[in-house]
N, C-alpha and C positions, 0 to 999 in steps of 0.2 A: 839621433833618432833612428829607430829600426824601421826598416821598410815594411809597409803594410801589405798583407797578402792580397793578391788580386784574384785568387781562385784559379789561376792558370799555371800554377807551379807544376813541375814534372811529376809524373806518377810516383807515388810513394812518399812524397813530401807533404807533411801536414801543414796547415796554416800556422802562421807564427803565433797567433793569439789562441790560447787554449779555448776550445769550445766554439771557435769561429766557424763559419760556413753554414750552408743550408743542409738540412738532413731530411731524408725520406722518412715515411711513417715507420719503417722497420728499423731505423737507426743509421742507415748508410749516409755518408757525407757526399752530397751530390757535387761538391766542388772537386772531387776526385774522379778522374776518368775511369770508366769501367775496365776491369781487368779480365783477361781471357780466363775462362774456366778450364781447369785441368781435367783431363779425362779420369774417371774413376773417383774424382773428388766430389763429395756432396755439395761443396760450395758453402757460402755463408751469406749473410746479409750484405757483405761488401760487394758481392757480384751484382753488377748493374742489370744483367739480363734475367734475373730471377724475380718471379712475381711475388708480391707481398702476400702475407697470410690473409686468409678470409676473415672478415669481421665476424666476431662471435654473435650469436643470436641476441637480439636486444631484450633487455629486461625492462618491464614496465615499472618505472620508479618515478618519484616526483622530487622536486627540490627539497633538500634537507630532510628527506625521508617523510615528508608530510603528505597527507591525503590531498588529492586533487579536488575532491568534493567533500565538503564538511558534513559529517554525520549529524542527523537531527538529534537534538538533546531531549527528545521526548522520553518519558519514563516508561520502563518496561517491567512488569506486564500491565501497568495501569492504563496506558493508552490503548493497547489491543483489547483489553476488557471494556474500555469505554466504547470502542468501535462496535463490539459485540452487543453490549447493552443498548446502545442507541439504535442499532438495527432491529433488535428484537422488540424494543419498545415501540418503534415506528410502525412495524408491521402489526403489532398487537393493537395499536390505536385504530388502525384502519379496520381490523376485524371487529373491534368493539363498536365502532360507529355503524357498521353494517348490521351487526347483531342486534343493536338497539331497535332497529326498524324492521326486523325480519322474524320477530317472535322467538328469540333465543335468549332469554334472560340470564341463564347460567353462563352461556358463552360470553355474553356482553359483560357480565360481572367479572369473570376471570380475566378476560382480555383487558379490561380497565385496570385491574389490579396489577397485571404484568406491565402494562404501559406506564402506570404511575410509578411503580417501584423502579423500573428501568430508567425512567426519565430523571427521577431524583438521584439515583445512584450515578447517572451520567454526569450530572452537575457536580456532584461531590468529587468524582474522579478527575474532571476537567480542572476544577479549582486546585486539587492536589497536584496536578501536573504543572499548573501555572505557578504554584508556590504560595501565593497570597490571594485571599478572596477578592480584594479590590481590583486585581488585575482583570478578573472577569468583567467587572463593572466598567473598567476603562475600555474594554473592547467594544462596549455598547455606545460609546460616546460618538463614534463616527461610523457611518455605513458606507462601505466601499464595495460596489458591485464587482469590481475586478479582483477582490480578495476572497478566496474560498473560506478563509478563517473568519473574516468579518461577516460574510453571508451566513456561515454556519452558526455564529453566535446569535444572529437574529432568527435562526431557525430553532436552535435549542431553547432559547429563552421563552418564547410563547408556547412552544410544544411542551416543555416541562411544566409550565404553569397550568396549561389546560389539561394535560394528562393527570397531573396531581390533583387538580380540582375535581375531575370526573371520579377518580378513585376515592378522594376525600368525601365527596357527597354520597357516594355509594356506601362508604363506611358509616356516615351519619344516619343513613336509613335503617341501620341496625339499632334496635331499641337500647341495648346496653351501652353502646357507644354514644348514642344521642343523650342518654341520661347522664353519662359522665361528662360530656361536653357542656351540657346545660348548666352544670354547677359553675363553670367558668363563664359561659356566655348564656345567660338566662333567656335571651330572646330567641334562641335557636328553635325550640319546639313550635313557636308561632310561625316559623318559616318552613316547617316540614312539608306543607302542601306544595311548595315550589321546588322541592328537591328533584322530582323526576324531570321537570323541564330544565332545571339547571344542569343536571347530570347529562342529559342528552345533548344540550347545547355545548357543553364542555367536551363531550366525546366527539362530536362532529368537528369542532375546532381542532382538537388534537389530531383527528384523522386527516384533516387537510394538510397539516405539517408532518404527518407520519411518513409519507413517501420521501420527501426531501431529507428528513432526519435519518432515514435508513441508508441514504446514498451519498450525502454530502461529504462524508469522511473519505470516500474514494476519490472524489474530485480534489479534496484537500491534499492527500498524499501524492496524487498524480501531478499536482502543480509544483511540487518541490523539485530540487535538482538531483534527487536520488535516481540513478539511471534506470534501474529495473522498475521503479514505480512510474517514472515519466514516460518510458517507452510503451507501457501498457495502459496509457491513459484512456484509450477507447474501450478497453474490456473491463477495467477494474470497477466502474460503476455497476456493470451487470453482475460481476462476481459478488459485490457487496449487496446488491438488491436481492439476488437469489439466495445468498446466505442469510440475509435478514428475514426473508419469507420463510425459509426453512426453520430458523430459530423461533420467530414469533408464532408461526403456525404450529410448530412442535410443542412449544410450551403451553399454549392455550389448549391444544388438543389433549395434552397430558393431564391438564387440570379439569377438563370438562367431561361430563358424562357422554357416552358414545351417541346417545340419541340427539345431541345438539352439536357435537364437534365436527360434523361433516364439512362445513366450510373451512375450518382450520386445517383439516386433513388435506383438502384440495389445495389450499394455499401452500402448505408445506411441500407437497409433492411437486407442484409447479416450480417452487423456488429451487428445489434440488435439481430439476432439469436445467434451469437457467444457470445455476452456479456451476454445474459440472461442464456444461458446454463452454462457458466463458473462461473458467480456470484452465481448461485444456488449451485454449488459445494463448493464455498468459504464459503457461509453462513451456509451450513448444513453438509458439508462433513468432518469436522475436529474436531468433538466432542466439548470439552470445548473451544478450541481456535477459534471456529466459533461463540461463544457467543457474542463477542463485535460487530460483524457485524449486529446483529439484536436487540441490546439493546442500550438504551441511545440516545445520539445525532447521533451517526453513524447509528443506526437503523432507526431513523426518516429520515435522509438524504437518505438512500438507499431505503426506502419505497417510498419516493417522487420521487427518480430517476427511480424506476421501473414503477411507475404510468405514469410519463412523457414519458418514453421510449416506453412503450406499447401503450399509446395513440398516440404518434407521429408515431409509426410504423403503427397503424391501419389507421390513417388519410392518411399517405403516400400510403399505399396499396390501399385504397378505392378511395381517391380523389387526389392522387399525379399527375394525368395527367391534373389537372385543376390548374390554377395559384394560387388561394387562398388556395387550399389544399396543394400544394407543399410548399408554404410559411409557413403555420401553422405547417405542419408536420416537416419541417426542423427546425423550431425554437424549437419545443418540443423535437426533438431528440438531438439538441445541449444542451438544458437545462438539459435533462436527463443525458447526458454524463458528464456535469460539476458536477451535484449532485452525480454521481457515484464516481468521483475522490475525491470529498470532503468527502463522506461517508467512502470510503476505508481509506483515510488518518486519519479520526477521529477514526476508529476502531483500527488501528495500534497504535495510541497514547494511546488510552484507555487501550490496553492490556499491556502496559509497566507500568501502574500505580497500577495494582492490582497484588500482589505477587502470587496469586493462578494460574495465567496463566503461571507462570514460574515453581512453585513448583510441581503442580499436574502432568503436562506432564513429568517432570523429574522423578518423582516417578513411573509413569506408565512405562516409558522406562526402569528404573532399575528393576521393577518387571518382565517385559517381558524378559530382559536379564537373570535374575535369573532363570525364568521358562525355558528358552532355555537351559541354562547350566544344569539344573536338568534333562531335557529330554535327553540331550547329554550324561550325566553320566549314566542314566538308560540304554540307548542303548549300551554304551560301556560295562556295566556289563553283559548285555544279550549276547553280542558277546563273551566275555571272557568265560562265562558259556558254 
């Protein structure tokens, strides 16, 4: 048998077994004693007194090249459009309920039409995203207060029913529509006297659910694991509320004569102020996690949204008391609201695809906790002393 190497062989002798011995990170065999470095010679990894090369800058990757956070499978642009329509319909329902009792019949009519159309379109888009209609019904089997999606389903269902009922009764009050409907339901003309009361009751009911309808989608996305959505959970409801007010107020203002659209104009301008203040915090108030909001596709959409919103607000403020100005301002505000929802959606999706938006904030939180513990230990030592 050959003698096994002990690691104490004289310098220049390699271990008997190929590959034996412990190696430094740079490749040097630590079983060999360090050799003196010759002057003028750059040396190599064999020199024991040479420092190892610096570690290259870390790259944020994940195991097997997979994402750390799973990207939501929601359809695009169906879901952002759903967010927009739900917000516009929610605000319009509140305007309709108030207009019913303030002597503005044209504003009430147009707001009820916007709310009803937006509510029905929202249901269609949600079912399209779910894939099968029965999935929406399955969501109503259980009410979970801790689930924004479950709560949202119980907001959307009564809201859409009441908003559609208010708009439907409003249509039945038109003689041509009532005559056509009477051919299918002959008893409808006998109920015509109850239409105003039914319409107002439905409008008030829809208005009660209008506020939650306009904002629950912000709570829904902030409750996900998407880093840039979750980090902005305190501001996104205000962004969506302001955006909904701008959209609903803008659309009803554009459809209503100027002598009655004053409340819609005020709602729209108030919403613009809320949205711009909140989106500024979202885009710049969360460090690295604000980055997706002003880069790439999301940044382009949000810049376009800001331009449309600011322009629409300026036109509304200066020319909103003229028919052309109210129409142009309302259209721009609605376009800005839609682009805002699309930009926020894209930012959240982008933040799930880059590991740095997960890793860096986690490390920062760990460092903060470690620093806090160190401060606490120092304070405890000072108290003991």
